[in-house]
C-alpha positions in Angstrom: -92.5 4.0 -23.9 -92.3 3.6 -27.8 -88.4 4.2 -29.4 -89.3 7.8 -30.6 -89.8 9.1 -26.9 -86.3 7.2 -26.0 -84.1 8.9 -29.0 -85.4 13.0 -28.5 -81.6 13.8 -29.5 -83.1 14.9 -33.0 -85.4 17.9 -31.7 -84.7 21.4 -31.1 -86.0 24.0 -29.3 -88.5 25.6 -31.6 -88.8 29.3 -32.3 -92.5 29.5 -30.9 -91.1 28.3 -27.3 -88.5 29.5 -25.6 -85.5 27.5 -24.3 -86.3 29.0 -21.0 -90.1 27.3 -21.0 -89.0 24.4 -22.4 -86.2 23.8 -19.5 -89.3 24.3 -16.8 -91.4 21.8 -19.0 -88.2 19.5 -18.8 -87.4 20.1 -15.0 -91.0 20.0 -13.6 -91.8 16.6 -15.5 -88.4 15.0 -14.3 -89.0 16.3 -10.7 -92.7 14.4 -11.1 -90.9 11.5 -12.5 -88.8 11.3 -9.5 -92.0 11.7 -6.8 -93.5 9.0 -8.9 -91.2 6.7 -8.7 -90.5 7.9 -4.7 -94.0 7.5 -4.2 -94.4 3.4 -5.9 -91.3 2.7 -3.6 -92.7 3.9 -0.6 -96.1 1.8 -1.3 -93.9 -1.0 -2.0 -92.0 -0.7 1.5 -95.6 -0.7 2.9 -97.3 -3.7 0.6 -94.5 -5.8 -0.3 -96.3 -8.9 0.6 -99.7 -7.6 -0.3 -102.6 -8.7 -2.7 -101.7 -5.0 -4.6 -98.1 -5.0 -4.5 -97.8 -6.6 -8.1 -99.7 -3.9 -9.8 -97.9 -1.5 -7.8 -94.6 -2.8 -8.8 -96.1 -2.6 -12.4 -96.3 1.1 -12.5 -93.5 1.5 -10.3 -91.5 0.5 -13.0 -92.9 2.0 -15.9 -92.2 5.8 -13.8 -88.8 4.9 -13.5 -88.8 4.1 -17.2 -90.3 7.8 -17.5 -88.0 9.2 -15.3 -85.0 7.9 -17.3 -86.4 9.2 -20.6 -86.9 13.1 -18.3 -83.0 12.1 -17.3 -82.2 11.7 -21.0 -84.0 14.6 -21.8 -82.8 17.1 -18.8 -79.1 15.9 -20.4 -79.6 16.5 -23.9 -81.2 19.6 -23.4 -78.6 20.7 -21.3 -81.5 21.9 -18.7 -80.8 21.4 -15.2 -82.9 19.5 -12.5 -85.2 21.2 -10.1 -82.7 22.0 -7.0 -85.5 19.9 -4.8 -84.8 17.3 -6.3 -84.3 15.9 -2.6 -87.4 17.0 -1.2 -89.8 15.7 -3.9 -87.8 12.5 -3.2 -88.2 12.5 0.5 -91.7 13.9 0.0 -92.4 11.2 -2.8 -91.3 8.3 -0.1 -93.0 9.7 2.4 -96.7 10.3 0.5 -96.5 6.7 -0.6 -95.6 5.0 2.5 -98.5 7.2 4.4 -101.0 6.5 1.9 -100.2 2.8 1.9 -100.1 2.4 6.1 -103.9 3.6 5.6 -104.3 0.4 3.2 -104.3 -0.9 -0.3 -107.2 0.9 -1.5 -106.0 4.5 -0.1 -102.1 3.6 -2.0 -104.7 3.5 -5.2 -106.4 6.7 -3.7 -103.1 8.4 -3.9 -102.2 6.8 -7.4 -105.7 8.0 -8.8 -105.1 11.3 -7.1 -101.6 12.4 -8.6 -101.9 10.9 -11.6 -105.0 12.6 -12.5 -103.2 16.1 -11.4 -100.3 15.0 -14.1 -102.3 13.7 -17.1 -103.7 17.0 -17.4 -100.8 18.8 -16.9 -99.0 16.6 -19.1 -101.6 17.3 -22.0 -101.7 21.1 -21.2 -98.1 20.8 -21.9 -98.0 18.6 -24.9 -100.3 21.4 -26.2 -98.6 24.1 -25.5 -95.5 23.3 -27.4 -97.2 20.8 -30.3 -96.6 23.7 -32.9 -92.9 24.3 -32.3 -91.5 20.9 -30.7 -93.9 18.3 -32.2 -91.5 15.5 -31.1 -91.5 16.7 -27.5 -95.2 16.8 -27.4 -95.6 13.0 -28.8 -93.5 12.0 -25.8 -95.7 13.9 -23.5 -98.9 12.6 -24.9 -97.6 9.4 -24.4 -96.3 9.6 -21.1 -100.2 11.3 -20.2 -101.5 8.5 -21.5 -99.6 6.2 -19.2 -100.4 8.3 -16.6 -103.7 8.0 -17.0 -103.8 4.3 -17.3 -102.5 4.2 -14.2 -105.6 6.4 -12.7 -107.8 3.9 -14.2 -106.0 0.8 -12.7 -106.4 2.7 -9.0 -110.4 3.5 -9.8 -110.1 -0.4 -10.5 -108.6 -1.3 -7.7 -111.3 0.7 -5.2 -109.6 4.0 -4.7 -112.7 5.4 -4.2 -113.2 3.0 -0.8 -110.5 4.3 0.5 -111.1 6.1 4.0 -111.7 9.8 4.0 -111.3 9.7 -0.1 -112.7 12.9 -1.4 -110.6 15.0 1.7 -107.0 12.2 0.7 -107.8 13.2 -3.0 -108.6 16.8 -2.7 -105.1 17.1 -0.2 -102.9 15.6 -2.8 -103.9 16.8 -5.7 -103.7 20.5 -3.9 -99.6 18.8 -2.8 -99.3 17.9 -6.7 -100.3 20.9 -8.0 -98.5 23.5 -5.6 -95.2 21.0 -6.2 -95.4 21.5 -9.7 -95.8 25.5 -9.6 -92.5 25.2 -7.6 -90.5 22.8 -9.4 -91.2 24.5 -12.7 -89.0 27.2 -11.5 -86.7 25.8 -8.8 
């Protein structure tokens, strides 16, 4: 995360993007980063001494920085977090632990599925607000790039060799898409 992403206090909602929509963007992204932090915490609770733990820890640290940025942006913009944050926290930890219990490759399959959906999500948001919120859009592009690096890492670590990979991936992606729709509003 670069300095431009850390200091977002100089941006204001633009005329083309409503404050309500910006609040939705920040709310859902914050909920997503909370969920991601908890997914990796769940994976690390299971994989703590495995060869994959170091890789998972690196991705977890990056997600924690993403969440800190979204915490900052919520506060600066006066947006509220999702009222379902306790659910996102519990669900994220459960998903992370459950995937890791199926093995390292399944944990990586979880990462690939989540980051595929989230990378596309950040890309759509950034494009939507580029004209009215260029600094925030740049931050979202940076987050997208970092999430897609996690996807590449998961693939390199054998995600596609996880048991029932297509089924697991499809279910996780569907869950992520549903969570995005809910977290935007609630």
